[in-house]
C-alpha positions in Angstrom: 0.0 0.0 0.0 1.4 3.4 -0.8 2.7 5.7 1.8 0.3 8.6 2.8 2.4 11.7 2.5 1.4 14.5 4.9 0.8 17.9 3.3 3.8 20.3 3.8 3.1 23.8 4.8 2.9 25.9 1.6 5.6 28.4 2.8 8.1 25.6 3.0 7.9 24.8 -0.7 7.8 28.4 -1.7 10.9 29.2 0.3 12.8 26.3 -1.3 11.6 27.3 -4.8 12.8 30.9 -4.1 16.2 29.6 -3.0 16.4 27.4 -6.1 15.7 30.4 -8.3 18.4 32.5 -6.5 21.8 32.3 -8.1 23.3 33.4 -4.9 21.7 30.7 -2.7 22.6 27.9 -5.2 26.2 29.3 -5.8 26.9 29.5 -2.1 25.5 26.1 -1.4 28.1 23.4 -0.6 26.5 21.1 -3.1 28.7 20.8 -6.2 26.1 18.5 -7.9 23.3 21.2 -7.5 25.6 24.0 -8.7 26.5 22.0 -11.8 22.9 20.7 -12.5 21.8 21.2 -16.1 18.1 21.6 -16.8 15.1 22.2 -14.5 15.3 21.3 -10.9 12.3 20.5 -8.7 11.6 20.2 -5.0 9.8 16.9 -4.3 9.1 14.4 -1.5 8.6 16.8 1.4 9.1 15.0 4.7 8.8 16.4 8.2 12.0 16.1 10.2 11.6 15.4 13.9 14.3 15.3 16.6 14.4 12.9 19.5 17.0 14.1 22.0 16.5 11.4 24.6 15.7 7.7 24.4 13.6 7.3 27.5 9.9 6.2 27.7 7.6 9.2 27.1 10.3 11.4 25.4 8.7 13.7 22.9 10.0 14.2 19.4 10.0 17.8 18.2 9.5 19.1 14.7 12.7 20.6 13.4 11.7 21.4 9.9 10.7 20.0 6.5 13.2 18.4 4.0 12.7 18.3 0.2 14.6 16.2 -2.3 15.9 18.3 -5.1 15.6 16.4 -8.3 17.1 17.0 -11.8 16.9 14.8 -14.8 15.0 12.1 -12.9 17.5 11.8 -10.0 18.0 13.5 -6.6 21.0 15.8 -6.7 20.6 17.5 -3.3 18.2 18.2 -0.5 16.8 21.4 1.0 15.9 21.9 4.6 13.4 24.5 5.9 13.0 25.7 9.5 10.3 27.5 11.5 11.3 31.0 12.4 9.4 33.7 14.3 8.3 35.0 10.9 7.1 31.6 9.6 8.7 28.9 7.5 12.0 29.8 5.8 14.6 28.0 3.7 17.6 26.9 5.8 20.2 25.2 3.5 20.9 22.9 0.6 23.1 19.8 1.2 24.1 16.5 -0.4 25.5 13.3 0.9 24.6 9.7 1.5 21.3 10.3 3.4 19.7 11.5 0.2 20.0 8.2 -1.7 19.4 6.3 1.5 16.1 8.2 2.1 14.9 7.4 -1.4 15.8 3.7 -0.9 14.0 3.5 2.4 10.9 5.2 1.0 10.8 2.7 -1.9 11.2 -0.1 0.6 8.4 1.3 2.8 6.0 1.5 -0.1 6.0 -2.3 -0.3 4.6 -2.6 3.3 1.0 -3.9 3.7 -0.3 -1.3 6.1 -0.5 2.5 5.3 2.0 4.7 7.1 2.8 8.4 7.2 6.5 8.9 6.3 8.6 11.2 8.5 12.3 11.5 9.3 13.5 11.0 12.8 16.9 12.3 13.9 18.7 10.9 16.9 21.5 13.4 17.3 23.1 11.7 20.3 23.8 8.7 18.0 24.4 10.7 14.8 21.5 8.6 13.4 18.7 9.4 10.9 15.8 7.1 10.3 12.7 7.0 8.1 9.9 7.0 10.7 6.8 5.2 9.5 4.0 6.6 11.7 1.1 4.2 12.0 -1.6 6.9 11.8 -1.5 8.3 8.2 -4.1 11.0 9.1 -2.1 12.4 12.0 -0.8 16.0 12.2 2.7 15.6 10.8 4.0 18.4 13.1 3.3 16.6 16.4 3.7 13.3 18.0 6.4 10.9 19.1 7.2 7.4 17.8 4.5 5.0 19.0 5.7 1.5 20.1 4.3 -0.1 17.0 5.5 2.6 14.6 8.4 1.5 12.3 11.9 2.9 11.9 14.2 2.3 9.0 17.8 3.4 9.9 19.4 5.3 7.0 22.9 4.7 5.8 25.3 5.5 7.2 23.9 4.0 10.5 25.9 3.7 13.7 28.0 0.6 14.2 25.9 -2.4 15.0 22.7 -1.0 13.5 21.9 -2.4 10.1 20.8 0.3 7.7 17.5 -0.3 5.7 16.2 -2.9 8.1 12.7 -2.3 9.3 12.4 -2.2 13.1 9.5 -1.6 15.4 10.0 1.4 17.7 9.6 -0.7 20.8 12.4 -3.0 19.7 14.9 -0.5 18.2 14.8 2.5 20.6 15.3 0.4 23.8 18.2 -1.4 22.2 19.8 2.0 21.4 19.1 3.5 24.8 22.2 2.0 26.4 24.4 3.8 23.9 23.2 7.1 25.3 23.2 6.1 29.0 25.8 8.0 31.1 29.0 6.2 31.7 29.4 4.8 35.2 31.8 6.8 37.4 35.4 5.7 37.4 36.6 4.2 40.6 39.0 6.2 42.6 42.6 4.9 42.6 43.4 2.9 45.6 
């Protein structure tokens, strides 16, 4: 069953399009592929990006922005992030790297699942980890919520050591397994 993509706030797309049309924004971007792209570029596949700072029961994920794939000639060449400012949604930056292709691969993988899901990105900054979060309620407000125990996570490559990328995990299985990695180290014993 296809994924149910949440509608992105209109100002996120317009801010990305404005940046794509700005020679200054594209020239100053650290994305050689975007700077050298020939032909029309388009912003597609908007996904809300949530951040989970702590891996403890009841921890809330917070919306950090929306990410768009920037496509040219049928392939993704970069991505664009937007952020919420006091004045509304604004373009943040362009970037490229392994998470772009990895996100596309995870989305294709998720589209083969039987149950409908709402795709989101979930960042675990304490582990330098990004996942495709498949929220079980496709009609949910994409700006709020935290991973439910039966939601699914697909770690994107590169994943932390010991975490297989592109393997589908239930939240209640993966997050507890990662929790020990963020636990504070026990105090060192005083020398005798």
